[in-house]
C-alpha positions in Angstrom: 104.5 116.8 191.9 104.9 113.1 191.3 103.7 111.6 187.6 100.9 110.4 188.5 99.6 113.8 189.4 100.4 115.5 186.6 98.5 113.0 184.9 95.5 113.6 187.2 95.7 117.4 186.3 96.0 117.3 182.2 93.1 114.7 182.3 90.8 117.3 184.2 92.1 120.4 181.6 90.8 117.9 178.8 87.6 117.2 180.3 87.1 121.4 180.5 88.2 121.6 177.2 85.5 119.4 175.5 82.7 121.4 174.4 78.8 120.7 176.7 76.7 121.0 173.6 77.9 117.6 172.1 77.9 115.5 175.4 80.5 112.6 175.0 80.3 110.3 171.9 77.0 108.5 172.9 74.7 112.2 173.7 73.0 113.2 171.3 74.5 115.6 168.5 73.5 119.2 168.9 71.1 118.2 172.2 71.3 120.9 174.6 71.2 119.8 178.4 68.9 121.2 181.0 69.6 123.4 183.7 70.2 121.0 186.8 70.4 117.7 184.7 72.7 115.0 185.6 75.6 115.2 183.0 77.2 111.7 182.4 81.1 111.8 182.9 82.5 110.6 180.1 85.0 107.9 179.7 88.4 107.5 178.4 87.8 103.6 177.5 87.8 102.5 174.0 84.3 102.3 172.9 83.7 98.7 172.7 82.9 97.4 168.9 79.5 95.3 168.5 80.0 92.1 166.9 76.4 90.7 165.6 76.2 87.4 166.4 77.2 84.7 164.0 74.6 82.6 161.6 74.9 78.9 162.7 77.2 77.3 160.1 75.7 74.0 158.7 77.9 71.0 157.9 79.8 70.3 154.7 77.5 67.4 154.5 73.9 69.3 154.3 72.7 69.0 151.3 69.9 71.7 151.8 71.8 74.3 150.6 71.3 72.2 146.6 67.4 72.6 147.1 67.8 75.8 145.3 69.2 73.6 142.2 65.8 72.0 142.2 62.7 72.5 140.3 60.4 74.7 141.8 56.7 74.4 141.5 55.0 77.5 140.6 51.2 77.5 139.8 50.9 74.3 140.5 53.7 73.1 137.7 56.9 72.0 137.8 59.2 74.8 136.2 62.0 72.2 135.1 65.4 73.7 133.8 66.3 75.2 130.3 67.9 72.5 128.3 71.2 73.5 126.7 70.3 74.3 122.6 71.2 71.3 120.1 72.3 72.3 117.5 71.2 71.0 114.1 72.3 68.5 111.5 74.5 69.9 108.4 73.2 68.3 105.8 75.5 65.3 104.7 78.4 66.2 101.9 79.7 63.5 99.4 83.1 61.5 100.9 86.0 62.8 99.7 87.3 60.3 96.8 90.3 58.5 98.1 93.4 57.4 96.1 92.8 54.3 95.0 93.6 51.2 96.8 92.3 47.4 97.7 89.3 48.6 99.0 89.0 52.1 98.2 87.4 52.8 94.0 89.4 54.1 91.7 89.4 58.3 91.1 88.4 58.6 87.6 88.2 62.2 86.4 89.9 65.6 87.2 87.6 68.1 85.8 87.7 72.1 85.3 84.8 74.1 84.9 84.2 77.5 83.5 87.6 78.6 85.6 87.4 82.8 85.5 90.5 84.9 87.3 91.4 88.3 86.8 94.7 90.9 88.2 94.1 94.2 88.7 90.6 94.1 86.8 91.9 92.6 84.1 90.4 89.4 83.1 92.8 86.7 82.5 91.2 83.5 82.4 88.0 83.2 80.5 85.1 80.1 81.3 87.9 77.7 80.8 86.9 74.2 81.1 88.8 70.8 80.4 89.1 67.5 81.6 91.9 64.8 82.1 91.2 61.0 82.4 93.5 58.4 84.4 96.3 56.9 82.0 95.7 59.7 79.4 98.5 62.5 78.4 97.1 66.0 78.0 99.1 68.8 77.0 97.8 72.3 78.1 99.8 75.0 75.2 98.6 78.3 73.9 101.3 81.7 73.2 102.2 83.8 75.8 99.9 85.4 77.9 97.5 83.9 77.2 96.1 82.6 79.8 97.2 78.8 80.2 100.2 79.1 83.3 97.3 80.6 85.4 94.9 77.7 84.4 97.7 75.3 85.3 98.5 77.1 88.7 94.2 77.4 89.5 94.5 73.5 88.6 97.3 72.3 90.8 95.6 75.1 93.8 99.0 77.5 93.6 96.6 80.6 93.1 92.6 80.6 93.5 90.4 80.6 91.3 87.7 83.6 90.9 85.0 81.8 89.6 84.3 78.1 88.0 84.9 74.8 90.1 88.0 72.1 90.1 86.5 68.2 90.7 87.5 64.7 91.4 85.2 62.4 89.9 82.6 65.2 91.1 83.7 65.9 94.4 84.6 70.0 94.1 88.2 70.5 95.3 88.0 74.1 94.4 88.6 75.8 97.7 91.2 73.1 99.1 95.0 74.3 99.6 97.5 72.4 97.5 98.2 70.1 100.2 95.0 68.7 100.6 94.9 68.0 96.7 97.6 66.0 97.4 96.2 63.8 99.5 93.0 62.8 97.1 95.6 62.2 94.5 96.7 65.5 92.8 100.3 65.4 92.2 102.7 68.2 91.4 106.1 69.2 89.7 107.3 72.0 89.2 109.3 73.4 86.6 112.2 75.3 89.5 114.3 72.2 90.9 112.7 70.9 93.5 115.1 68.4 95.2 116.5 68.5 98.6 119.7 69.8 97.2 121.6 68.9 100.7 120.1 65.2 101.3 121.2 61.8 99.0 118.9 61.1 96.7 117.4 58.3 98.8 116.5 60.6 101.0 114.9 62.9 98.6 112.5 59.6 98.5 112.7 58.7 102.0 111.4 62.2 103.2 107.8 61.6 101.2 107.8 57.4 101.8 108.0 58.0 105.6 104.9 60.5 105.6 102.7 57.9 103.6 103.7 54.4 104.5 104.5 53.9 108.6 106.1 50.5 108.1 109.5 50.5 108.1 110.6 46.8 105.9 107.1 48.4 103.3 109.0 52.2 103.1 112.2 50.1 102.4 110.8 48.0 99.6 108.7 51.1 98.2 112.7 52.9 97.9 114.0 50.3 96.3 111.5 50.2 93.8 111.7 53.4 93.1 115.5 53.9 92.4 115.4 50.6 90.3 112.3 52.0 87.7 113.6 55.4 87.6 117.2 53.5 86.7 118.7 56.2 89.5 120.3 53.0 92.1 123.4 53.7 91.3 123.4 57.3 92.3 121.1 56.4 95.4 124.0 57.7 97.7 125.1 60.4 95.9 124.2 64.3 97.1 121.3 65.5 95.0 123.6 68.7 94.2 126.3 66.8 92.2 123.4 65.0 89.8 122.6 65.9 85.9 119.5 67.9 84.3 117.7 64.3 83.8 118.7 62.8 86.8 117.8 65.4 89.4 114.3 65.0 87.2 113.6 61.4 87.9 114.8 61.8 91.9 111.6 64.8 91.5 109.1 62.4 89.6 110.5 58.9 91.8 109.4 61.2 94.5 106.5 62.6 93.1 105.3 59.4 92.8 106.0 57.9 96.3 103.1 60.4 97.7 100.9 57.7 95.8 99.3 60.3 93.0 96.6 59.4 90.6 97.1 62.5 88.5 100.6 64.8 87.7 100.4 67.7 86.9 104.1 68.6 85.2 104.5 72.0 84.5 107.6 72.6 81.9 109.3 69.4 82.2 111.2 70.0 79.3 113.1 73.3 80.5 116.6 73.2 81.7 117.6 69.8 80.3 120.1 68.6 77.5 118.1 66.9 73.9 119.9 63.6 75.4 117.7 63.8 78.8 114.6 64.6 76.4 114.3 61.4 75.4 114.3 60.3 78.9 111.6 62.6 79.9 109.1 61.4 77.1 109.7 57.7 78.0 109.3 58.7 81.9 105.9 60.3 80.9 104.7 57.4 78.8 106.1 55.0 81.6 103.4 57.2 84.0 100.9 56.8 81.7 101.2 52.9 81.2 101.1 52.7 85.4 97.5 54.5 85.1 98.1 58.2 86.0 97.0 60.9 84.5 99.3 63.2 83.4 98.5 66.9 82.6 101.5 69.6 81.0 101.9 72.7 80.4 105.2 73.4 78.3 106.7 75.9 75.7 108.3 72.6 73.4 105.6 72.5 71.3 107.1 69.9 68.9 107.7 67.3 71.9 104.8 68.2 73.7 102.7 67.7 71.0 104.8 64.2 70.0 104.0 62.6 73.4 100.3 63.2 74.3 96.9 62.1 73.7 95.1 65.2 73.4 95.8 69.3 73.9 94.1 72.0 74.7 94.7 75.0 72.7 94.1 79.0 75.1 94.2 82.1 73.6 92.9 85.2 75.2 92.1 83.8 78.3 89.4 80.9 76.4 89.5 77.3 74.8 90.6 77.7 71.0 90.6 74.0 70.3 90.5 71.0 71.8 91.3 67.7 70.3 94.2 65.3 69.1 98.1 66.5 68.2 97.1 66.2 64.8 94.2 68.3 64.8 95.7 70.7 66.4 98.2 71.2 63.7 95.9 70.7 61.0 93.0 73.8 62.6 94.0 77.4 60.8 93.0 79.2 64.2 95.9 77.2 65.8 98.3 78.0 63.0 97.4 81.7 62.3 97.4 82.7 66.6 100.0 80.0 67.6 102.0 77.5 65.5 102.1 79.4 62.4 101.9 78.1 58.6 105.4 76.2 58.4 104.4 74.5 61.6 104.7 70.5 60.8 105.0 67.6 63.2 
């Protein structure tokens, strides 16, 4: 038997094996055939896929699809699309004071009102208020643990205040970080050496000048002025690590002045320097006050500080015990009892 014959025989057997009650795929499933009914012969060809007619495509330039975006008439009225919500204008805030220039007004006062601070449930500052005016040297003094350092750090912005307010001519800076206060004219000179030890003297000062003065020629002029003003021009090329204690303090103050502060907060300016350099620091502080800069000093060297300042705030047990001139401070009975001692004299 040839191949065609074998194929025909196989097809016949497959047809005989198909169930008669289901019919071929187009018969109704489960419908019985009647006697003598002509059955549809099954087709071995694959069923044709019925493809629905495609809708007529519109050209890309047809704008009818955009009609859904147009306002529709509902009940005789035109329904307009919803307008975006407009944010309510915020109430105007008082403008931040600017450091004194030829056009900006002078900032005259740095004040603190009712400062409070607690650590681990223990209140260390209780309603401290003080004020610092331009061109004035004020001391913040008191025994150890009295809260003077905490008060000083809250004014600088190193630690946040739990209560109260810190203001520059009425502008509240209590929530501003330290660098924002520096831009408004509040400079800070820490107790620890803050000089860049891997740089020269002029590089230390120029690092700050580049942030505040875009003109290169003016930067160089201001650099020369600061070096001459603080008598450090002879060490301008020297590495900072080779400076003495007094020279280091001079460079730090010159660098702080490069940012054009209105107020300077000096933390322990007499710490870590020899007695000869103390006179230099005293002269430098008076020089800064002569330039119209307000100076706030906190230091443990009471005698040197009282001989330098115009006024003092004495902090005791987290509160201002008294405020006045150095002579009034020394003569105050409570100050002598809690802080200076009975034998203290200027």
